[in-house]
N, C-alpha and C positions, 0 to 999 in steps of 0.2 A: 504494500500500500504506500509506503514511504517512497519507493522507487518511482511510482506513477506521479506522486506529488512533485518529486524532484525533477522528473522529466517535463512536467507541465510548467514548472518554474523556469527551467532552462529554455523551453520553447518561448515562453513569454519574454524572457530576457533577450533572446536572440531576435525576437520580433521588434522589441524596443530599440535594439542596436541597429537593425535594418531600417527602422523608421527614422532614427536620427541621421543615419547616413544619407537617406533619401532627402531629408530636409536640408542637410548641408549641401547636397548636390543641387537642389532646387535653388537655394540661396546663391550659390556660385553662378548658376546659369542666369538667374535674375540680374545679378551684378554685371555680368558680361552684356546682357541685353540693355541694361541702363547705359552702360558705356557706349554702346553702339548708337543708341538713339539720342543721346544727349549732345546738343550742338556744342561745338568748341568755338570759343570766341577769343579774339585777341584783345587783351586788356588795354594796351595802348590805343588801339583803334576805338574801343568802346569809350575810353576816356576822352578821346578827341571828339567823337560824336556827341557825347554829353556836354562837353565844353561848348561846341558849336551851337547846339540846340538851346542850351541855357543862355548862351551869349546872344543868340537871335531874339529870344524872349526879352532879354534886358535891353537890347538895342531898340526893339519895338516900344518898350515902356519909356525909354529915354526920348524917343522920337515924339511920343504922345505928349510927354511933359513939355518938351521944347516947343512943340506946336502950340499947345495951350498957353504957355508963357508968352510966345510970340504974338498971340491974339490978345494979350493984355491981362491974362489971368495971373494972380499971384502964385508963388511957389507952393504953398500948402494946399490951396484948392486944386491946383493943377495936379499935384500928387494924388489927391483923393480921386479926382476924375480919371486919372491914369489907372488906378486900381480898379475902379468900376468898369472901365473899358476893357481892361485885360481879363477881368472876370467874365464879362459879356462875351468876348471873343473865345474864351475857353469853353464856355457853355455852348456856344454856337458850334464850335468845332466838335465838341463831344456829341451834340445832337445829330450832327451829320456823319458821325463815326470817323472823323478825321484825326481827332486828338490821339486815339489809340495808335494810329499809324505813326504819328510824330513820336509818341512814347516808345514804340517798338524800335524806331530808328535811334532816337537820342537817349534812351534809357533814363538814367538819373537826371539828365539835363532837362527833361520834360517835367521834373518835379519841382521846378521853380515854385516857391511856396504858394504864391497867390493863384497861379494858373493850375498847378497840380491839385491844390485843395478844391478849387472850383470844379475841376474835372471829376474828382472823387465824389463830391456831393451830387453832381449832376448825373453821373453814370449810375450811381446807386438809385437815384430817383427814377431814371428811365427804366432800369432793370426791373423794378418792383411796381411800376405803374399799373400793371395788369391786375394786381391784388387790391386795387382801390386806393383812394386818396388817404384814408386813415390808416388802415392796416398794411398797406403797401408802402406808398411814398412817405406818409407821416411817420411810420415806425422805422423804416429802413434808411431814411435819408441821412441820419446821423450815425450810421454804422461806422463810417470812416471818419466823419467830422467830429463825432463825440469825444473820442480820446484826445484829438488834437486840441479841441476847445478846453477840455478838462485839464490837461497838462499845461496848456498855455496859461490858463487862469492861475493854476497852482504855482507855476514858476514865477509868474508876475507877483503873486502874493508873497512868495518866499523871498524874492529879490527886494521887494518893497520893505519887508520886515527887516532884512539884513541892512538895508540902507538906513532905515529908521534907527536901528540899534547903533549903527556906526556913527551917527550924529552925536551920540553921548560920549564918544571917546576922542 
């Protein structure tokens, strides 16, 4: 009776070993598959593209500010209007599915804060509009924007607190 028990334990043990070998083989094959399909990118080329795209966004912004100042507007209102216009352009490009093409080409350069943020909010709103105004757009629109707003406010508060404390020294 003990021999049957020992034989069944040995068979179970051998089955476990075979299963583990099979899992290791599958993991190895999966790793090789991932290497084959993962695109290789040149870091210097990606950096150049990001620099160019981010720079183009900044040049557009500076052009808007200079144009508005040339029309007689003061510096601060021109900067505000520049922000509004850049947000509008980003939303329009997102609506026509062009911003993603720019982001695919320019990578991090397309994440210039104001345009990248506007794209993130707008893209989320477009994606969830089919679920309705309240439970679709209303709930999901701040999926990306929420953390940015939260940490922006918290950082501002923390820096303000540090500034206030530094006044006493």
